[in-house]
N, C-alpha and C positions, 0 to 999 in steps of 0.2 A: 433742404435743409435748415436748420435751424443753430443759434449759437447754445440751445441747453447743455447742459453738462450731465455727463454719463459717471455713476459712480462706481466703479469697477475694481475689485482686487485693492481695495483701501487706497486707491488716487481717484483723480480726476479728471476727466477727458473732455473736450467739446465732441461734439459728436463727427465732424470732421478729423480729428485726431483719431477717435476710436475705429472711426472706417478707414482710414489707414493704415492702422495699427494689425487690422482683419483683414483685409481687402486682399492680399497676397494667400492667406489660407488654400481658398479653393481660386485657382488659376485663372484672373484674369476674372473675375467673376465678383464684383465688389455687391450687384445684387445681391448676393448670400446674404451678407451683413447689413443692408443697406435695408430689407423687407424686415431683418428681426428689430431693429431699433424705429423701425415704421411705428410699432406697438411698444408705445414709451413704457409702457407698466411693465412690460413683461422682460425687460432687457436683464440678464442675470447680472449677479455679484462677481460670481466665481469661475473660472478657467473652464471647470472641467462642466458645468451647467451651459455653458456659453458653446464649449464643442458639442456636445448633445443639441443643442440648439440650434447650430449649423448645419448638423448631419440631417436634422430633423425638417429643417428647412430646404434643403435639397431633394430629399424622398421624398416630399409633399408637392414637390413644384412639378411642372408638365414634364412630359416626355419631350416636347420642344427644348424647354430650358436646360434641361439634362442634358441634350445633343450638343447645342448650345457652351455649355460647361466640358463636357468632351473634348468640342473641338476647339475650344479656347485652349487645349493642353497642347504643347512644342512638340514635335516629332523627336525619338529617340537617336542620338548616336550623329548630332551635329557636330562636325569636324571644329580642332579649336580654334581656328581664324574665324570661325560665326558662331561661336558662345556669347559674345555680347549679344545677341539680339534674344537671349533668352532671359527671363528677369532671373533676381541673384538666387532664389531659392532652387528653379528649375540647374541652374547652370552648378551651383554644392550637388546638387542630387545627381547627378547624371558625372561629375567630375569623380564622386563617393565609388561609384560602379564601374571606372576605367575608363567610362564612354567617349572620353577625350584621348585616350592612350588607343584608341582601335588602330590594328593595321589597315592600308590601302584596301585589303581585301574584305576584310571587316566591316570596315566603312562601305566597301559599293555591297556586299550582304546584308548587311543593316538595312542602304539606302534602298534596296530591291523589296524588301519586307515590307519597312515602311509604305512604297508602292504599294504592293500588290495589297496590304492591310489596307491602307485607305479607301483602295479602289471597292474593295470588298463590303466595309464596315460604314466607310462614308464619316469618319472621325480618325482619330490619329491613336496607334498604338499606345494604351499608359499602361505603367506599371510602375510601382512603387518601388525602386531601385536599393533603398537602405540595406544594406548586409548581401546584396548581389554582385557577382561580376559579369561583365561584359559577356560572357558566354553565358551564364545565367539566363540573361537579358534576350540574348541570340536564342536558346534551346524555348524561351517561354512564347517567343514571338513565332518561331516555327511550329509549335503545337495551338498557340490561341488561335490563329490562320486557319486554322479547320472547324474552329466552332461558326453556330449557328449565328446568325444575329442578334436574334436575342438573348442569346447564350452571354454570348460576350459583351453588350452591351451592360448586363448587368454587373459582368464581371471589370467593364471595365470603369464601373459607378466604384463598383466595391475595393477596386484599386484608388482611385480618388477619394476616398475616405481614409484611406490607412495614409496616401500623401499628404492628407490635411491632419491626421492626427500624426503623424510625423513632424508637421511643420508646427503647430501647436505644442508639442514637445520640446521643439528649439528656441521656441519665442520668449524673447524677451518683455517684461512689461515693466 
């Protein structure tokens, strides 16, 4: 990484600052933004263009990279006292759906569903929780656990892109 300056949204960033600003868009997957800035001639200057470019970067990546991206997401329904293990974005998102307010029975149900889901698909259940309640999330888990692997892999990726869009929309530059 060089100290090259990147002009974006009428501001100047070093490469490191630029990576730091966008590396949380796709959970623990800074490779997405790093791959974009490798080709310095194609760095977008506008947020909307970068959104598309990052999504394209994920879509054109190998299934192995996509799986690594899916596996980098946390499980849903983490107990309140364990929320600090999540990224700030994930904490806010889970709280917005009330997942930090689950009853003991709901926690047990989500924990069991997470376990079954991970055993079946080998990645965590992923859903963009904005606008959902914890009941909506539990219902989606109960439904999607019946999907086949390919169907769920594609669904999880769509959800990852929804999460990225939400994170872009709340980003302050």
